[in-house]
N, C-alpha and C positions, 0 to 999 in steps of 0.2 A: 478416616480422618484425612488420609490422602486422597478420598471424590473430594470430599469438599475440597480442599487447594486447589484440586486439577476446574471443577468446578468455578471455584474465582480468577482462575486465571484463564479458563475464555471469558468469562465474564467481561474481565478485563481486554482482554483483545479486539471482545466484540465490541466494547464503548469505544475502546481506540478507531476502533474500525469507522467506523456511526461518523467520529470526529473528523475522522481524514477523510471521508467520502463527503461531510457537512463543507469543510474549507473547498474539497472539489470544486463541490457547484458552485462556490463562490467565488472561484477560478486561479485555483493552487491547484500545479501540477504534483504528482510523486514520482519521486526517482530513484534508482538503481545506483551507489559507486560503490566502486571496492575503496577499503585503505583499509594498510599494512594486509593484505593479504585475507581481509573477511568485506562481505556484505553490510553495508548500512544503505539505510532506508530513510528517505528525508520529504518531505515540504520543503518546495518550492519558497516560502514562507520561512524556511530556515529549519521547523522545527523536527525533532529523528521522530524515525514511528517503527515497532518492533515487525519484526519479521515476521510473526505469526497474523497480525494485525495489518502487515502490507499484502502478508498475500489473502486473507481473505477482501480486500480492499477488492485486488484485482480481478477476483473471482466476482466481482459484483456486476452487474450485467450492464448497467448505467456505464463505467468503467473502460476503457479500449487500451489499448497498450498502442505507442505511436512506431515502434516497428524500428527501432534504432537501435539496435546495435552493435555496440564493440568489435563485435566476431562474425559471419557468418552460420547462421546455427542458434546462436546465444538466443540471450530473455535480452529482449528490449529493456531499455532503459527507462523511459518516462513511460508514466502513466493519466492520461485523461480521463475529466468526467464528458461526457455526449449526453444533448436533453434527448429527450426520442421522442423520434418523432412523430408527428400527431395521425 
């Protein structure tokens, strides 16, 4: 039973990641910010994104970080979709 729940959770995160990437292809950007001591992910459209889906999105080959970390050595806070060079 636990494996089925884990599998359903992974599928849900993959589905959300696909929706986020689709929104990013249309011009949205993914932002990381901190509120009340916790990391929150949100699209520039205002939609929240789970941390698990954001990790999948950030690992996608067409997504690049904008290198805009608050402090040196930290993870950037903005990710954008880039078209592949032909």
